[in-house]
Residue frames relative to the residue before (quaternion, step in Angstrom):
aa qw qx qy qz dx dy dz
X 1.0000 0.0000 0.0000 0.0000 0.00 0.00 0.00
X 0.6063 0.5683 -0.3539 0.4291 3.58 1.07 -0.73
X 0.6570 0.5048 -0.3073 0.4681 3.60 0.91 -0.92
X 0.6281 0.5449 -0.3246 0.4509 3.57 0.97 -0.88
X 0.6769 0.4901 -0.2895 0.4666 3.60 0.90 -0.91
X 0.6217 0.5256 -0.3394 0.4712 3.59 1.05 -0.71
X 0.6381 0.5245 -0.3200 0.4639 3.58 0.99 -0.87
X 0.6611 0.5193 -0.3078 0.4457 3.59 0.92 -0.88
X 0.6296 0.5435 -0.3365 0.4416 3.60 1.09 -0.65
X 0.4758 -0.7003 0.4186 0.3285 3.59 1.16 -0.49
X 0.6783 -0.5315 0.3495 0.3679 3.52 -1.30 0.51
X 0.6322 0.5589 -0.3470 0.4093 3.61 1.02 -0.67
X 0.6625 0.5070 -0.3033 0.4605 3.59 1.19 -0.41
X 0.5100 0.6543 -0.4167 0.3718 3.59 1.28 -0.17
X 0.1918 -0.7439 0.6288 0.1203 3.55 -1.02 0.87
X 0.2758 -0.7751 0.5502 0.1429 3.55 -0.58 1.16
X 0.5881 -0.5531 0.4390 0.3943 3.60 -1.16 0.51
X 0.6215 -0.5844 0.3797 0.3579 3.58 -1.13 0.66
X 0.6294 0.5492 -0.3456 0.4276 3.60 1.13 -0.52
X 0.5808 0.5356 -0.3797 0.4813 3.61 1.28 -0.16
X 0.4503 -0.7007 0.4874 0.2620 3.58 -0.70 1.10
X 0.5938 -0.5944 0.4089 0.3562 3.57 -1.09 0.74
X 0.6427 0.5203 -0.3286 0.4564 3.60 1.00 -0.77
X 0.6382 0.5144 -0.3261 0.4709 3.59 1.05 -0.74
X 0.6528 0.5063 -0.3121 0.4692 3.59 0.93 -0.88
X 0.6394 0.5278 -0.3186 0.4595 3.57 1.01 -0.83
X 0.6465 0.5162 -0.3127 0.4666 3.59 0.97 -0.88
X 0.6529 0.5169 -0.3125 0.4570 3.58 0.88 -0.93
X 0.6711 0.4997 -0.3013 0.4573 3.58 0.88 -0.92
X 0.6780 0.4853 -0.2970 0.4654 3.59 0.98 -0.79
X 0.6637 0.4868 -0.3048 0.4793 3.61 1.13 -0.57
X 0.7452 0.4190 -0.2001 0.4787 3.58 1.16 -0.63
X 0.2333 0.7812 -0.5434 0.2001 3.60 1.07 0.58
X 0.5576 -0.6272 0.4362 0.3248 3.56 -1.04 0.81
X 0.7297 0.3633 -0.2039 0.5422 3.56 0.96 -0.89
X 0.4410 -0.7276 0.4527 0.2668 3.64 -0.49 1.12
X 0.6496 0.5298 -0.3323 0.4323 3.61 1.04 -0.64
X 0.6700 0.4705 -0.2951 0.4925 3.61 1.29 -0.17
X 0.5235 0.6719 -0.3961 0.3430 3.59 1.26 -0.17
X 0.5398 -0.5922 0.4936 0.3381 3.52 -1.14 0.74
X 0.7292 0.3471 -0.2908 0.5131 3.56 -0.82 1.00
X 0.7358 0.3280 -0.2039 0.5562 3.56 1.27 -0.35
X 0.5021 0.6335 -0.4221 0.4104 3.55 1.26 0.45
X 0.8213 -0.2767 0.1835 0.4639 3.57 -1.34 -0.16
X 0.7747 0.3603 -0.1846 0.4858 3.62 0.86 -0.94
X 0.4223 -0.7442 0.4410 0.2710 3.59 1.26 0.14
X 0.8480 -0.1330 0.1183 0.4992 3.54 -1.06 -0.84
X 0.5418 0.6244 -0.4043 0.3913 3.61 1.16 -0.43
X 0.5886 0.5610 -0.3703 0.4492 3.59 1.13 -0.58
X 0.6452 0.4961 -0.3164 0.4873 3.59 1.03 -0.75
X 0.6733 0.5127 -0.2982 0.4415 3.58 0.85 -0.96
X 0.7247 0.4308 -0.2419 0.4804 3.60 1.06 -0.70
X 0.4253 0.7001 -0.4766 0.3190 3.60 1.24 0.00
X 0.6224 -0.5933 0.3730 0.3484 3.59 -1.07 0.81
X 0.6119 0.5717 -0.3659 0.4060 3.61 1.01 -0.71
X 0.7147 0.4265 -0.2406 0.4995 3.59 1.12 -0.66
X 0.3212 0.7697 -0.4975 0.2385 3.60 1.26 0.14
X 0.8089 0.2263 -0.1968 0.5058 3.56 -0.79 1.07
X 0.5112 0.6415 -0.4306 0.3765 3.60 1.24 -0.09
X 0.3907 -0.7329 0.5177 0.2056 3.57 -0.99 0.90
X 0.1612 -0.8233 0.5400 0.0671 3.59 0.14 1.29
X 0.6267 0.5351 -0.3409 0.4524 3.58 1.04 -0.72
X 0.6378 0.5181 -0.3176 0.4733 3.59 1.03 -0.77
X 0.6228 0.5223 -0.3332 0.4778 3.58 1.07 -0.71
X 0.6632 0.5148 -0.3023 0.4513 3.56 0.91 -0.96
X 0.7251 0.4280 -0.2353 0.4854 3.59 0.97 -0.88
X 0.4209 -0.7149 0.4609 0.3152 3.59 1.21 -0.35
X 0.5110 0.6688 -0.3999 0.3628 3.58 1.16 0.57
X 0.4182 0.7084 -0.4759 0.3111 3.61 1.22 0.17
X 0.4253 -0.6594 0.5515 0.2829 3.54 -1.14 0.65
X 0.4497 -0.6937 0.4785 0.2960 3.62 -0.75 0.95
X 0.5231 -0.6539 0.4404 0.3239 3.60 -1.01 0.73
X 0.7771 0.1459 -0.0809 0.6069 3.59 1.17 -0.57
X 0.0690 -0.7619 0.6433 0.0288 3.55 -0.87 1.00
X 0.3069 -0.7856 0.5015 0.1927 3.61 -0.29 1.21
X 0.4357 -0.6789 0.5231 0.2751 3.53 -1.08 0.73
X 0.6634 -0.4949 0.3715 0.4206 3.56 -1.26 0.37
X 0.6326 0.5371 -0.3460 0.4377 3.58 0.97 -0.76
X 0.6138 0.5363 -0.3488 0.4625 3.60 1.08 -0.65
X 0.6538 0.4968 -0.3097 0.4794 3.59 0.93 -0.89
X 0.6297 0.5250 -0.3304 0.4675 3.60 0.97 -0.85
X 0.6161 0.5521 -0.3329 0.4525 3.57 1.03 -0.83
X 0.6541 0.5133 -0.3131 0.4589 3.60 0.97 -0.82
X 0.6401 0.5462 -0.3251 0.4315 3.59 1.07 -0.69
X 0.5592 0.6158 -0.3838 0.4009 3.59 1.23 -0.30
X 0.6929 0.4616 -0.2643 0.4867 3.57 1.21 -0.42
X 0.4265 -0.6796 0.5354 0.2636 3.53 -1.07 0.76
X 0.5344 -0.6033 0.4611 0.3712 3.59 -1.10 0.56
X 0.5328 -0.6630 0.4238 0.3115 3.61 -1.07 0.65
X 0.6780 0.4179 -0.2917 0.5297 3.61 1.25 0.16
X 0.5718 -0.5954 0.4184 0.3788 3.63 -1.12 0.45
X 0.1843 -0.7659 0.6087 0.0945 3.57 -0.97 0.91
X 0.4229 -0.7187 0.4863 0.2611 3.62 -0.62 1.09
X 0.5818 -0.5922 0.4328 0.3513 3.58 -1.11 0.76
X 0.8304 0.2031 -0.1679 0.4909 3.56 -0.99 0.87
X 0.4463 0.7105 -0.4423 0.3169 3.58 1.27 0.01
X 0.8191 0.0684 0.0272 0.5689 3.51 0.76 -1.04
X 0.1794 -0.7697 0.6040 0.1027 3.53 -0.99 0.82
X 0.2229 -0.7807 0.5736 0.1083 3.54 -0.76 1.07
X 0.0220 -0.7967 0.6036 -0.0226 3.55 -0.68 1.11
X 0.2843 -0.7423 0.5815 0.1733 3.54 -0.91 0.90
X 0.2075 -0.7723 0.5909 0.1064 3.53 -0.86 0.97
X 0.8509 0.1227 -0.1077 0.4994 3.56 -0.75 1.04
X 0.6259 0.4922 -0.3564 0.4888 3.61 1.21 0.30
X 0.2602 -0.7588 0.5777 0.1511 3.56 -0.84 1.00
X 0.2313 -0.7801 0.5713 0.1077 3.55 -0.65 1.16
X 0.4386 -0.6954 0.5017 0.2690 3.57 -1.03 0.73
């Protein structure tokens, strides 16, 4: 019931934790307006309003569009190998998928 009452009060009544930057909180509130016609990105300037928001200041939108941005995290091979140690959470039919290790010598 508490969550329901918070939702009814609206996004403007939400108090974000202090570790959330004011620009980030402002962006979230503008994206989560109850009325879709008031949401950032759905106004006169469309997506440009989102791109020009202070939280995105300095972001390379052209690099995103071209696909030339450097990823913030590049997992190491050992990390990927670690993921292979776990079974998928769904049943996998026999013979469906063959897992081949490239460049790894198995004992």
